[in-house]
Backbone as CSV, one residue per row, in Angstrom:
resi,resn,N_x,N_y,N_z,CA_x,CA_y,CA_z,C_x,C_y,C_z
1,UNK,23.102,-4.000,0.265,22.219,-4.376,-0.849,21.046,-3.401,-0.919
2,UNK,20.747,-2.857,-2.093,19.631,-1.906,-2.204,18.295,-2.585,-1.919
3,UNK,17.377,-1.795,-1.386,16.042,-2.329,-1.093,15.271,-2.523,-2.394
4,UNK,14.610,-3.677,-2.510,13.799,-3.938,-3.699,12.569,-3.037,-3.678
5,UNK,12.248,-2.429,-4.808,11.073,-1.570,-4.886,9.808,-2.387,-4.637
6,UNK,8.803,-1.733,-4.069,7.568,-2.406,-3.659,6.381,-1.581,-4.141
7,UNK,5.550,-2.164,-4.987,4.384,-1.468,-5.530,3.124,-2.210,-5.120
8,UNK,2.196,-1.500,-4.510,0.922,-2.092,-4.111,-0.213,-1.297,-4.738
9,UNK,-1.163,-1.999,-5.343,-2.331,-1.355,-5.931,-3.537,-1.538,-5.041
10,UNK,-4.027,-0.440,-4.469,-5.230,-0.465,-3.644,-6.426,-0.179,-4.546
11,UNK,-7.227,-1.217,-4.813,-8.323,-1.067,-5.764,-9.561,-0.421,-5.151
12,UNK,-9.536,-0.212,-3.839,-10.654,0.444,-3.144,-11.977,-0.258,-3.482
13,UNK,-13.096,0.461,-3.577,-14.377,-0.196,-3.852,-14.688,-0.103,-5.345
14,UNK,-13.879,-0.800,-6.130,-14.007,-0.811,-7.573,-13.878,-2.245,-8.078
15,UNK,-14.348,-2.453,-9.295,-14.100,-3.710,-9.976,-15.324,-4.593,-10.111
16,UNK,-15.164,-5.627,-10.914,-16.134,-6.699,-11.073,-15.328,-7.947,-11.387
17,UNK,-15.952,-9.107,-11.350,-15.200,-10.338,-11.606,-14.584,-10.318,-13.011
18,UNK,-15.358,-9.867,-13.991,-14.855,-9.846,-15.364,-13.720,-8.834,-15.521
19,UNK,-13.927,-7.618,-15.005,-12.886,-6.594,-15.096,-11.617,-7.037,-14.387
20,UNK,-11.785,-7.595,-13.182,-10.619,-7.975,-12.400,-9.789,-9.046,-13.094
21,UNK,-10.464,-10.000,-13.735,-9.736,-11.062,-14.432,-8.850,-10.476,-15.521
22,UNK,-9.378,-9.510,-16.268,-8.593,-8.882,-17.330,-7.442,-8.060,-16.755
23,UNK,-7.718,-7.347,-15.679,-6.686,-6.525,-15.057,-5.551,-7.381,-14.522
24,UNK,-5.915,-8.461,-13.851,-4.891,-9.332,-13.268,-4.064,-9.992,-14.360
25,UNK,-4.717,-10.406,-15.437,-3.981,-10.996,-16.554,-2.936,-10.020,-17.084
26,UNK,-3.318,-8.756,-17.212,-2.387,-7.748,-17.724,-1.235,-7.513,-16.761
27,UNK,-1.541,-7.455,-15.474,-0.494,-7.219,-14.485,0.480,-8.390,-14.449
28,UNK,-0.048,-9.608,-14.474,0.815,-10.794,-14.469,1.742,-10.775,-15.677
29,UNK,1.214,-10.341,-16.816,2.032,-10.283,-18.013,3.143,-9.258,-17.925
30,UNK,2.998,-8.292,-17.025,3.999,-7.242,-16.862,5.063,-7.632,-15.843
31,UNK,4.626,-8.237,-14.751,5.542,-8.580,-13.657,6.059,-9.993,-13.894
32,UNK,7.177,-10.106,-14.567,7.689,-11.417,-14.958,9.028,-11.750,-14.316
33,UNK,9.540,-10.875,-13.463,10.778,-11.188,-12.757,10.730,-10.552,-11.382
34,UNK,11.857,-10.603,-10.677,11.857,-10.145,-9.289,12.478,-8.767,-9.112
35,UNK,12.407,-7.946,-10.150,12.972,-6.600,-10.021,12.175,-5.726,-9.067
36,UNK,10.932,-6.060,-8.842,10.068,-5.285,-7.963,9.055,-6.232,-7.333
37,UNK,8.732,-5.989,-6.070,7.667,-6.742,-5.404,6.342,-6.056,-5.695
38,UNK,5.357,-6.830,-6.123,4.062,-6.258,-6.486,2.945,-6.950,-5.727
39,UNK,1.988,-6.157,-5.286,0.834,-6.645,-4.534,-0.403,-5.944,-5.065
40,UNK,-1.496,-6.678,-5.204,-2.775,-6.037,-5.496,-3.715,-6.281,-4.325
41,UNK,-4.543,-5.279,-4.044,-5.475,-5.335,-2.913,-6.892,-5.072,-3.410
42,UNK,-7.570,-6.109,-3.905,-8.953,-5.950,-4.364,-9.917,-5.895,-3.176
43,UNK,-11.188,-5.579,-3.430,-12.194,-5.665,-2.364,-12.299,-7.094,-1.823
44,UNK,-12.760,-7.210,-0.591,-12.839,-8.510,0.076,-13.504,-9.588,-0.775
45,UNK,-14.627,-9.229,-1.414,-15.417,-10.261,-2.094,-14.700,-10.858,-3.297
46,UNK,-13.644,-10.192,-3.777,-12.914,-10.678,-4.948,-11.585,-11.332,-4.584
47,UNK,-11.275,-11.453,-3.308,-9.958,-11.942,-2.923,-9.700,-13.370,-3.389
48,UNK,-10.667,-14.250,-3.210,-10.421,-15.647,-3.573,-10.264,-15.796,-5.088
49,UNK,-11.128,-15.116,-5.847,-10.975,-15.132,-7.307,-9.583,-14.646,-7.703
50,UNK,-9.146,-13.564,-7.067,-7.834,-13.000,-7.391,-6.728,-13.987,-7.050
51,UNK,-6.835,-14.660,-5.913,-5.809,-15.631,-5.526,-5.694,-16.753,-6.551
52,UNK,-6.815,-17.216,-7.047,-6.777,-18.300,-8.039,-6.043,-17.869,-9.304
53,UNK,-6.165,-16.599,-9.661,-5.493,-16.094,-10.854,-4.019,-15.781,-10.603
54,UNK,-3.687,-15.438,-9.373,-2.334,-14.993,-9.054,-1.417,-16.101,-8.559
55,UNK,-1.958,-17.233,-8.155,-1.192,-18.174,-7.338,0.081,-18.710,-7.980
56,UNK,0.157,-18.725,-9.293,1.391,-19.194,-9.931,2.189,-18.037,-10.522
57,UNK,1.903,-16.828,-10.071,2.570,-15.638,-10.609,3.495,-15.023,-9.572
58,UNK,4.184,-13.954,-9.970,5.079,-13.226,-9.072,4.349,-12.129,-8.307
59,UNK,3.046,-11.984,-8.534,2.260,-10.931,-7.890,1.577,-11.493,-6.650
60,UNK,1.682,-10.786,-5.540,1.097,-11.233,-4.280,-0.276,-10.605,-4.069
61,UNK,-1.031,-11.204,-3.166,-2.389,-10.751,-2.868,-2.433,-10.079,-1.499
62,UNK,-3.133,-8.962,-1.434,-3.315,-8.261,-0.169,-4.752,-7.830,0.020
63,UNK,-5.111,-7.546,1.254,-6.438,-7.037,1.587,-6.350,-5.543,1.874
64,UNK,-7.499,-4.898,1.900,-7.529,-3.462,2.135,-7.658,-3.092,3.608
65,UNK,-8.004,-4.064,4.424,-8.174,-3.820,5.856,-8.285,-5.168,6.545
66,UNK,-8.230,-5.178,7.856,-8.369,-6.405,8.628,-9.020,-6.049,9.959
67,UNK,-9.788,-6.979,10.501,-10.412,-6.749,11.804,-9.387,-6.936,12.913
68,UNK,-9.512,-6.155,13.965,-8.608,-6.292,15.104,-8.934,-7.511,15.948
69,UNK,-10.144,-8.037,15.791,-10.562,-9.203,16.575,-10.296,-10.485,15.790
70,UNK,-10.090,-11.576,16.514,-9.771,-12.850,15.876,-11.014,-13.608,15.434
71,UNK,-12.092,-13.506,16.210,-13.308,-14.262,15.908,-14.433,-13.700,16.763
72,UNK,-15.678,-13.874,16.331,-16.784,-13.449,17.180,-17.882,-12.722,16.434
73,UNK,-18.758,-12.094,17.197,-19.941,-11.426,16.655,-19.583,-10.007,16.217
74,UNK,-18.896,-9.918,15.093,-18.459,-8.632,14.553,-18.958,-8.529,13.122
75,UNK,-20.229,-8.197,12.996,-20.900,-8.204,11.694,-20.169,-7.325,10.680
76,UNK,-19.921,-7.913,9.515,-19.293,-7.172,8.429,-17.779,-7.159,8.460
77,UNK,-17.182,-7.712,9.506,-15.725,-7.687,9.622,-15.097,-8.944,9.027
78,UNK,-13.810,-8.852,8.727,-13.052,-9.972,8.163,-11.768,-10.111,8.968
79,UNK,-11.540,-11.301,9.512,-10.400,-11.514,10.392,-9.127,-11.807,9.610
80,UNK,-8.002,-11.716,10.301,-6.716,-12.037,9.686,-6.667,-13.495,9.253
81,UNK,-7.250,-14.387,10.063,-7.271,-15.805,9.705,-8.042,-16.031,8.409
82,UNK,-9.133,-15.305,8.229,-9.922,-15.431,6.999,-9.126,-14.935,5.793
83,UNK,-8.413,-13.835,5.963,-7.594,-13.314,4.866,-6.503,-14.308,4.496
84,UNK,-5.875,-14.867,5.497,-4.853,-15.878,5.240,-5.447,-17.089,4.530
85,UNK,-6.655,-17.454,4.908,-7.313,-18.642,4.349,-7.609,-18.496,2.856
86,UNK,-7.825,-17.255,2.395,-8.112,-17.052,0.964,-6.871,-16.636,0.179
87,UNK,-5.699,-16.753,0.799,-4.469,-16.560,0.047,-3.765,-15.236,0.203
88,UNK,-4.210,-14.387,1.110,-3.544,-13.097,1.291,-2.194,-13.266,1.980
89,UNK,-1.226,-12.495,1.521,0.076,-12.402,2.189,0.250,-11.048,2.872
90,UNK,-0.517,-10.057,2.428,-0.400,-8.695,2.936,-1.777,-8.163,3.302
91,UNK,-1.795,-7.114,4.102,-3.015,-6.327,4.292,-2.648,-4.887,4.608
92,UNK,-3.401,-3.969,4.036,-3.267,-2.570,4.426,-3.767,-2.413,5.853
93,UNK,-3.140,-1.533,6.588,-3.549,-1.222,7.961,-3.418,0.284,8.143
94,UNK,-4.501,0.925,8.577,-4.428,2.352,8.869,-4.477,3.249,7.658
95,UNK,-5.057,2.769,6.550,-5.181,3.647,5.384,-5.917,4.925,5.784
96,UNK,-5.547,6.025,5.149,-6.103,7.325,5.539,-7.621,7.362,5.450
97,UNK,-8.192,6.648,4.492,-9.657,6.632,4.371,-10.295,5.875,5.532
98,UNK,-9.625,4.851,6.029,-10.120,4.152,7.216,-10.010,5.061,8.450
99,UNK,-8.936,5.792,8.514,-8.751,6.675,9.664,-9.755,7.818,9.658
100,UNK,-9.935,8.450,8.492,-10.751,9.663,8.434,-12.241,9.389,8.281
101,UNK,-12.610,8.324,7.552,-14.019,8.071,7.264,-14.666,7.080,8.225
102,UNK,-13.869,6.209,8.801,-14.422,5.148,9.639,-13.896,5.186,11.068
103,UNK,-13.161,6.214,11.402,-12.768,6.431,12.785,-11.695,5.508,13.316
104,UNK,-10.858,4.952,12.433,-9.765,4.111,12.907,-8.740,4.976,13.631
105,UNK,-8.685,4.845,14.938,-7.740,5.613,15.745,-6.359,4.965,15.692
106,UNK,-5.370,5.669,16.189,-4.034,5.084,16.254,-4.042,3.784,17.049
107,UNK,-4.830,3.758,18.132,-4.894,2.559,18.966,-5.523,1.387,18.217
108,UNK,-6.598,1.656,17.461,-7.240,0.585,16.704,-6.324,0.099,15.578
109,UNK,-5.656,1.017,14.910,-4.725,0.626,13.851,-3.640,-0.281,14.423
110,UNK,-3.159,0.040,15.613,-2.138,-0.791,16.249,-2.667,-2.199,16.511
111,UNK,-3.912,-2.309,16.944,-4.497,-3.622,17.199,-4.662,-4.413,15.900
112,UNK,-5.028,-3.725,14.824,-5.138,-4.394,13.526,-3.769,-4.876,13.051
113,UNK,-2.753,-4.074,13.288,-1.390,-4.437,12.934,-0.996,-5.732,13.644
114,UNK,-1.264,-5.793,14.925,-0.939,-6.989,15.716,-1.740,-8.185,15.230
115,UNK,-3.019,-7.978,14.931,-3.865,-9.068,14.440,-3.314,-9.633,13.141
116,UNK,-2.880,-8.767,12.242,-2.320,-9.228,10.969,-1.071,-10.062,11.195
117,UNK,-0.159,-9.559,11.990,1.079,-10.297,12.222,0.850,-11.609,12.964
118,UNK,-0.209,-11.687,13.761,-0.488,-12.921,14.492,-0.825,-14.077,13.560
119,UNK,-1.242,-13.759,12.320,-1.556,-14.787,11.332,-0.553,-14.769,10.174
120,UNK,0.628,-14.246,10.440,1.721,-14.224,9.466,1.402,-13.404,8.219
121,UNK,0.473,-12.474,8.331,0.255,-11.513,7.260,1.243,-10.356,7.433
122,UNK,1.696,-9.814,6.323,2.608,-8.674,6.378,1.790,-7.393,6.321
123,UNK,1.784,-6.600,7.392,1.016,-5.346,7.362,1.707,-4.298,6.495
124,UNK,0.916,-3.591,5.724,1.383,-2.375,5.048,0.821,-1.225,5.873
125,UNK,1.619,-0.711,6.771,1.166,0.287,7.740,1.206,1.670,7.122
126,UNK,0.037,2.282,7.000,-0.090,3.604,6.381,-0.041,4.695,7.448
127,UNK,0.779,5.691,7.204,0.880,6.833,8.106,0.903,8.105,7.261
128,UNK,0.483,9.200,7.857,0.501,10.454,7.113,-0.340,11.519,7.776
129,UNK,-0.135,12.758,7.335,-0.760,13.904,7.988,-1.829,14.550,7.114
130,UNK,-2.770,15.240,7.770,-3.761,16.061,7.085,-3.109,17.381,6.659
131,UNK,-3.788,18.096,5.745,-3.236,19.355,5.247,-3.024,20.355,6.382
132,UNK,-4.006,20.476,7.286,-3.876,21.440,8.385,-2.689,21.093,9.278
133,UNK,-2.434,19.810,9.461,-1.309,19.380,10.292,0.017,19.708,9.622
134,UNK,0.074,19.535,8.300,1.314,19.892,7.586,1.543,21.396,7.663
135,UNK,0.485,22.180,7.400,0.643,23.634,7.383,1.011,24.177,8.754
136,UNK,0.610,23.432,9.810,0.959,23.849,11.171,2.332,23.343,11.596
137,UNK,3.000,22.626,10.713,4.331,22.123,11.021,4.340,20.887,11.901
138,UNK,3.222,20.112,11.881,3.098,18.970,12.791,3.277,17.613,12.103
139,UNK,3.815,17.606,10.897,3.937,16.342,10.170,4.696,15.293,10.972
140,UNK,5.858,15.640,11.485,6.659,14.662,12.203,5.974,14.223,13.493
141,UNK,5.305,15.134,14.168,4.600,14.790,15.401,3.481,13.786,15.122
142,UNK,2.713,14.020,14.060,1.590,13.148,13.721,2.080,11.768,13.309
143,UNK,3.031,11.741,12.405,3.555,10.460,11.917,4.247,9.705,13.047
144,UNK,4.975,10.422,13.870,5.639,9.782,15.008,4.641,9.130,15.957
145,UNK,3.514,9.801,16.211,2.487,9.244,17.101,1.838,8.014,16.488
146,UNK,1.637,8.032,15.176,1.036,6.870,14.502,1.949,5.653,14.596
147,UNK,3.241,5.862,14.415,4.193,4.763,14.538,4.336,4.314,15.989
148,UNK,4.354,5.269,16.903,4.551,4.942,18.316,3.408,4.080,18.856
149,UNK,2.181,4.323,18.383,1.051,3.520,18.851,1.250,2.046,18.521
150,UNK,1.776,1.788,17.333,2.045,0.400,16.928,3.171,-0.184,17.768
151,UNK,4.224,0.571,17.964,5.373,0.077,18.721,5.024,-0.203,20.173
152,UNK,4.191,0.647,20.751,3.813,0.462,22.149,3.030,-0.834,22.362
153,UNK,2.230,-1.207,21.365,1.406,-2.411,21.509,2.111,-3.665,21.033
154,UNK,2.855,-3.553,19.949,3.400,-4.757,19.317,4.875,-5.004,19.596
155,UNK,5.551,-4.040,20.184,6.958,-4.224,20.492,7.860,-3.586,19.460
156,UNK,9.090,-3.343,19.845,9.994,-2.560,19.021,10.450,-3.287,17.772
157,UNK,10.326,-4.602,17.745,10.820,-5.332,16.580,9.743,-5.588,15.524
158,UNK,8.499,-5.194,15.813,7.396,-5.531,14.915,7.497,-4.849,13.556
159,UNK,7.985,-3.629,13.523,8.046,-2.900,12.248,9.063,-3.506,11.294
160,UNK,9.993,-4.266,11.838,10.971,-4.904,10.980,10.353,-5.927,10.048
161,UNK,9.167,-6.422,10.388,8.474,-7.390,9.547,7.307,-6.793,8.794
162,UNK,7.327,-5.484,8.597,6.220,-4.798,7.939,6.738,-3.947,6.782
163,UNK,5.800,-3.444,5.995,6.078,-2.424,4.990,5.398,-1.152,5.472
164,UNK,6.060,-0.024,5.348,5.462,1.250,5.730,5.052,2.009,4.475
165,UNK,3.987,2.768,4.597,3.521,3.588,3.474,3.219,4.989,3.994
166,UNK,3.989,5.949,3.527,3.719,7.342,3.885,2.748,7.917,2.874
167,UNK,1.577,8.318,3.347,0.580,8.899,2.452,0.119,10.234,3.021
168,UNK,0.651,11.332,2.499,0.161,12.648,2.922,-1.304,12.767,2.524
169,UNK,-2.182,12.856,3.494,-3.615,12.775,3.227,-4.073,13.877,2.275
170,UNK,-3.438,15.021,2.355,-3.816,16.152,1.505,-3.470,15.906,0.041
171,UNK,-2.699,14.865,-0.260,-2.309,14.591,-1.646,-2.989,13.344,-2.203
172,UNK,-4.003,12.841,-1.507,-4.651,11.604,-1.943,-5.965,11.944,-2.639
173,UNK,-6.052,11.600,-3.904,-7.271,11.806,-4.664,-7.582,13.262,-4.948
174,UNK,-6.619,14.155,-4.698,-6.859,15.584,-4.898,-6.163,16.104,-6.147
175,UNK,-5.288,15.279,-6.713,-4.483,15.747,-7.829,-3.222,16.447,-7.373
176,UNK,-3.157,16.770,-6.065,-1.954,17.363,-5.512,-0.960,16.256,-5.177
177,UNK,0.295,16.567,-5.276,1.328,15.605,-4.945,2.398,16.300,-4.126
178,UNK,2.874,15.624,-3.109,4.008,16.179,-2.382,5.168,16.338,-3.357
179,UNK,5.918,17.386,-3.196,7.103,17.524,-4.028,8.051,16.370,-3.726
180,UNK,8.969,16.149,-4.636,9.951,15.084,-4.420,10.685,15.304,-3.110
181,UNK,11.022,16.539,-2.807,11.747,16.831,-1.578,10.877,16.621,-0.355
182,UNK,9.592,17.006,-0.424,8.690,16.779,0.702,8.548,15.290,0.995
183,UNK,8.412,14.498,-0.063,8.299,13.051,0.114,9.577,12.492,0.729
184,UNK,10.720,12.881,0.198,11.992,12.392,0.724,12.180,12.803,2.180
185,UNK,11.829,14.034,2.522,11.991,14.510,3.899,11.160,13.668,4.865
186,UNK,9.920,13.374,4.485,9.051,12.577,5.355,9.575,11.150,5.485
187,UNK,10.002,10.575,4.368,10.543,9.213,4.404,11.832,9.158,5.221
188,UNK,12.669,10.167,5.069,13.926,10.203,5.825,13.644,10.318,7.321
189,UNK,12.619,11.096,7.695,12.253,11.210,9.104,11.794,9.860,9.645
190,UNK,10.937,9.152,8.873,10.467,7.833,9.310,11.656,6.889,9.474
191,UNK,12.572,6.919,8.524,13.718,6.019,8.638,14.612,6.402,9.818
192,UNK,14.697,7.688,10.115,15.510,8.104,11.275,14.918,7.561,12.571
193,UNK,13.576,7.483,12.644,12.948,6.876,13.819,13.282,5.389,13.890
194,UNK,13.280,4.732,12.728,13.601,3.308,12.707,15.045,3.074,13.130
195,UNK,15.938,3.984,12.752,17.332,3.852,13.160,17.439,3.898,14.684
196,UNK,16.687,4.794,15.306,16.722,4.908,16.777,16.195,3.637,17.443
197,UNK,15.216,2.991,16.783,14.585,1.810,17.366,15.396,0.544,17.116
198,UNK,15.806,0.354,15.850,16.420,-0.906,15.436,17.929,-0.826,15.245
199,UNK,18.426,0.383,15.044,19.792,0.519,14.587,19.808,0.659,13.079
200,UNK,20.897,1.186,12.564,20.958,1.528,11.150,20.868,0.317,10.237
201,UNK,21.478,-0.798,10.612,21.510,-1.978,9.745,20.108,-2.491,9.462
202,UNK,19.267,-2.562,10.490,17.897,-3.049,10.312,17.035,-1.998,9.631
203,UNK,17.170,-0.741,10.050,16.349,0.335,9.487,16.548,0.469,7.987
204,UNK,17.747,0.193,7.517,18.032,0.299,6.088,17.284,-0.751,5.268
205,UNK,16.815,-1.809,5.922,16.136,-2.889,5.206,14.629,-2.674,5.096
206,UNK,14.068,-1.783,5.922,12.622,-1.569,5.940,12.216,-0.734,4.725
207,UNK,11.218,-1.225,3.997,10.766,-0.510,2.805,9.655,0.472,3.159
208,UNK,9.774,1.673,2.632,8.800,2.733,2.883,8.261,3.200,1.539
209,UNK,6.978,2.959,1.318,6.324,3.380,0.073,5.855,4.819,0.184
210,UNK,5.637,5.430,-0.974,4.966,6.723,-1.023,3.582,6.520,-1.621
211,UNK,2.569,7.114,-1.007,1.213,6.968,-1.526,0.455,8.272,-1.515
212,UNK,0.620,9.067,-2.542,-0.116,10.315,-2.621,-0.209,10.786,-4.060
213,UNK,-1.244,10.339,-4.780,-1.432,10.714,-6.190,-0.209,10.381,-7.033
214,UNK,0.259,9.132,-6.914,1.376,8.680,-7.740,0.897,8.475,-9.171
215,UNK,1.640,9.003,-10.107,1.301,8.888,-11.529,2.541,8.449,-12.298
216,UNK,2.345,7.927,-13.509,3.519,7.542,-14.303,4.501,8.685,-14.541
217,UNK,3.984,9.919,-14.577,4.895,11.026,-14.874,5.616,11.564,-13.647
218,UNK,5.292,11.038,-12.449,6.057,11.475,-11.270,6.661,10.309,-10.493
219,UNK,6.267,9.069,-10.832,6.719,7.909,-10.065,8.233,7.743,-10.130
220,UNK,8.800,7.884,-11.308,10.234,7.651,-11.456,11.037,8.634,-10.618
221,UNK,10.631,9.904,-10.646,11.355,10.907,-9.874,11.207,10.651,-8.376
222,UNK,9.987,10.326,-7.945,9.767,10.047,-6.521,10.620,8.874,-6.057
223,UNK,10.614,7.811,-6.873,11.303,6.602,-6.456,12.807,6.663,-6.657
224,UNK,13.287,7.744,-7.219,14.733,7.929,-7.318,15.318,8.455,-6.013
225,UNK,14.447,8.866,-5.084,14.909,9.397,-3.808,15.442,8.264,-2.922
226,UNK,16.441,8.529,-2.128,17.112,7.460,-1.390,16.247,6.711,-0.383
227,UNK,15.200,7.354,0.129,14.373,6.697,1.147,12.970,6.362,0.664
228,UNK,12.701,6.534,-0.624,11.391,6.195,-1.197,11.535,4.859,-1.918
229,UNK,10.883,3.833,-1.386,11.116,2.464,-1.848,9.989,1.884,-2.679
230,UNK,9.027,2.691,-3.064,7.942,2.147,-3.870,6.739,3.048,-3.835
231,UNK,5.617,2.491,-4.260,4.399,3.280,-4.381,3.188,2.493,-3.913
232,UNK,2.330,3.160,-3.161,1.001,2.638,-2.843,0.050,3.383,-3.765
233,UNK,-0.463,2.676,-4.753,-1.208,3.312,-5.835,-2.703,3.156,-5.595
234,UNK,-3.411,4.278,-5.584,-4.855,4.242,-5.421,-5.534,4.922,-6.590
235,UNK,-6.491,5.776,-6.301,-7.243,6.433,-7.356,-6.425,7.499,-8.039
236,UNK,-6.506,7.543,-9.360,-5.830,8.586,-10.135,-6.366,8.530,-11.546
237,UNK,-6.146,9.599,-12.287,-6.638,9.640,-13.652,-5.845,8.698,-14.537
238,UNK,-6.507,7.878,-15.347,-5.810,6.910,-16.191,-5.278,7.544,-17.466
239,UNK,-4.333,8.454,-17.299,-3.769,9.110,-18.476,-2.273,8.906,-18.480
240,UNK,-1.696,8.993,-19.643,-0.254,8.908,-19.764,0.261,7.511,-19.484
241,UNK,1.574,7.410,-19.324,2.186,6.137,-18.991,2.340,5.263,-20.212
242,UNK,3.033,4.141,-20.066,3.284,3.261,-21.180,2.000,2.666,-21.728
243,UNK,1.978,2.384,-22.996,0.787,1.829,-23.627,0.758,0.317,-23.583
244,UNK,1.827,-0.309,-23.096,1.918,-1.754,-23.137,0.786,-2.467,-22.446
245,UNK,0.396,-1.979,-21.274,-0.666,-2.635,-20.530,-1.986,-2.523,-21.274
246,UNK,-2.344,-1.316,-21.667,-3.624,-1.124,-22.341,-3.714,-1.954,-23.614
247,UNK,-2.616,-2.079,-24.316,-2.637,-2.821,-25.561,-2.921,-4.303,-25.345
248,UNK,-2.605,-4.801,-24.157,-2.810,-6.218,-23.897,-4.179,-6.520,-23.288
249,UNK,-4.986,-5.504,-23.027,-6.277,-5.711,-22.389,-7.379,-5.945,-23.401
250,UNK,-8.363,-6.802,-23.064,-9.526,-6.922,-23.922,-10.306,-5.624,-23.928
251,UNK,-11.091,-5.418,-24.967,-11.786,-4.132,-25.119,-12.631,-3.796,-23.910
252,UNK,-13.278,-4.796,-23.298,-14.160,-4.529,-22.168,-13.418,-3.940,-20.983
253,UNK,-12.136,-4.226,-20.880,-11.382,-3.762,-19.717,-10.927,-2.322,-19.853
254,UNK,-11.001,-1.741,-21.029,-10.551,-0.361,-21.187,-11.468,0.619,-20.455
255,UNK,-12.657,0.190,-20.087,-13.571,1.050,-19.358,-13.493,0.817,-17.854
256,UNK,-12.522,0.060,-17.403,-12.389,-0.217,-15.972,-12.162,1.079,-15.218
257,UNK,-12.399,1.041,-13.914,-12.318,2.251,-13.108,-10.908,2.807,-13.076
258,UNK,-10.803,4.082,-12.690,-9.514,4.777,-12.729,-8.488,4.143,-11.804
259,UNK,-8.937,3.668,-10.653,-7.988,3.091,-9.711,-7.298,1.882,-10.300
260,UNK,-8.046,0.968,-10.890,-7.440,-0.225,-11.451,-6.537,0.121,-12.626
261,UNK,-6.953,1.082,-13.456,-6.098,1.480,-14.565,-4.790,2.064,-14.036
262,UNK,-4.883,2.859,-12.980,-3.664,3.437,-12.427,-2.756,2.358,-11.883
263,UNK,-3.325,1.326,-11.263,-2.504,0.234,-10.744,-1.736,-0.429,-11.870
264,UNK,-2.389,-0.669,-12.982,-1.724,-1.331,-14.102,-0.623,-0.451,-14.676
265,UNK,-0.937,0.842,-14.823,0.051,1.760,-15.390,1.288,1.837,-14.494
266,UNK,1.072,1.929,-13.190,2.200,2.039,-12.269,3.071,0.804,-12.317
267,UNK,2.465,-0.361,-12.337,3.267,-1.579,-12.376,4.073,-1.650,-13.660
268,UNK,3.450,-1.315,-14.792,4.150,-1.321,-16.061,5.313,-0.329,-16.032
269,UNK,5.034,0.856,-15.533,6.039,1.917,-15.538,7.232,1.552,-14.652
270,UNK,6.957,1.024,-13.477,8.017,0.798,-12.521,8.801,-0.478,-12.769
271,UNK,8.289,-1.344,-13.645,9.019,-2.574,-13.937,9.570,-2.566,-15.361
272,UNK,9.433,-1.450,-16.054,9.918,-1.385,-17.435,11.436,-1.493,-17.490
């Protein structure tokens, strides 16, 4: 059975209550069947509002990060139990911006992964290389180490209950995109590691998203590759793509940030 496509919109630090309500309404109107799994990941402060709007829809709720600790004096952090309490089913773990800007090491990402699964949240584990690492030919070494850190802490079967997202860091927010072949090669390498760990039958079921400047004009080609199972959509220019979503939005929502517009466009495009 083919793997169902999986699209997640990472809204980053964007949005407002009014904008989000309009965006979610448009997305719900687009995702009306089970042809694709869709998740939105708003900022923490909007999660409960988003859950109230999504709860009777086919769109799931996710967080952008999770604390590795369960409870305690960790100012500014949000635990897996708290995310579950406000309706989250998913959480991003190890996003490149967390790794590069906030010092999330492979070891810390692994602990966050375990924390998420301990509360029945599905981790979207992000892995990927910097430009210098790719140019030095170290892509597989870097990605392998990121996956190995999780496996060493959580056990060999943990990835079977997760979604993976390959995001070449050099292609995020830069306008650059990995070629279709580069994306497929990286995804195929990740799946080959899963085959060694789980065997082919299980590895074939694990969904691996691509997250590197996905746009409506390249999403279809990327997702036509045998090992590319969806898109992790973040910041991108809100140009092109189907007009259906924009036409259904109230006028105030047309000025929403680029990330949210890209999320709507991607969902419309991939479920058309």
